[in-house]
C-alpha positions in Angstrom: -20.0 7.9 -11.5 -17.5 7.4 -8.7 -13.9 6.7 -9.8 -11.6 5.1 -7.3 -8.2 5.4 -9.0 -5.1 3.5 -7.7 -7.2 1.3 -5.4 -5.3 -0.7 -2.9 -2.0 1.2 -3.0 -1.9 0.9 0.8 -3.8 -1.3 3.3 -7.1 -0.1 4.7 -7.3 0.8 8.4 -10.5 0.1 10.3 -12.1 3.4 9.6 -11.2 3.2 5.8 -12.8 -0.3 5.7 -16.1 0.9 7.2 -16.1 3.9 4.9 -15.5 1.8 1.8 -18.2 -0.6 2.8 -20.7 2.3 3.3 -19.8 3.8 -0.1 -20.1 0.5 -1.9 -23.3 -0.6 -0.2 -24.9 2.9 -0.9 -24.0 2.7 -4.6 -24.6 -1.1 -5.2 -27.1 -1.6 -8.0 -27.9 2.1 -8.2 -24.8 4.0 -9.4 -21.7 3.3 -11.5 -18.3 2.9 -9.8 -15.1 2.6 -11.7 -12.1 1.1 -9.9 -8.5 1.1 -11.2 -5.7 -0.8 -9.5 -2.3 -2.2 -10.2 -3.0 -4.8 -7.6 -4.6 -8.1 -8.7 -8.2 -8.6 -7.4 -7.1 -11.7 -5.6 -4.9 -9.6 -3.3 -7.7 -7.1 -2.5 -8.8 -9.2 0.5 -5.5 -8.7 2.2 -5.5 -4.9 1.4 -9.0 -4.4 2.7 -8.2 -6.5 5.8 -11.1 -7.7 8.0 -12.4 -10.8 6.2 -16.1 -10.2 6.8 -16.0 -6.6 5.4 -13.7 -7.7 2.5 -16.2 -10.4 1.6 -19.1 -8.0 1.7 -17.3 -5.3 -0.4 -15.8 -7.7 -2.9 -19.1 -9.6 -3.3 -20.7 -6.3 -4.4 -17.8 -5.2 -6.6 -16.3 -8.3 -8.2 -19.4 -10.4 -9.0 -21.4 -7.7 -10.6 -18.6 -6.0 -12.6 -17.2 -5.8 -16.0 -13.5 -6.4 -15.6 -10.8 -5.2 -18.1 -7.4 -6.5 -17.3 -4.5 -5.0 -19.1 -1.2 -6.8 -19.7 2.2 -5.6 -20.9 4.4 -2.7 -20.3 3.2 0.5 -18.7 2.2 3.1 -21.4 3.8 5.8 -19.3 7.1 3.9 -19.2 6.8 3.2 -22.9 6.2 6.9 -23.7 9.0 7.9 -21.4 11.4 5.6 -23.2 10.4 6.9 -26.6 10.9 10.5 -25.4 14.4 9.7 -24.2 15.3 8.5 -27.7 14.5 12.0 -29.1 16.5 14.0 -26.6 
């Protein structure tokens, strides 16, 4: 299992795009990949950049995935607020 945590926190440069494509193509249909991101999937095209590479990567990631979208306040923030009450 490959875990990509915090996906898309900054835009990909040309080398990062090619590397991402190589990794996703190598794993597609063979190995599990877990991706976490605070960025909505619809914005991943802009983050990956190059439209052809973004289409190829996202076609393999998005259309064959099980998506879990969480809504609401950050659990870290919630826990931090609770700890402040006890200080």
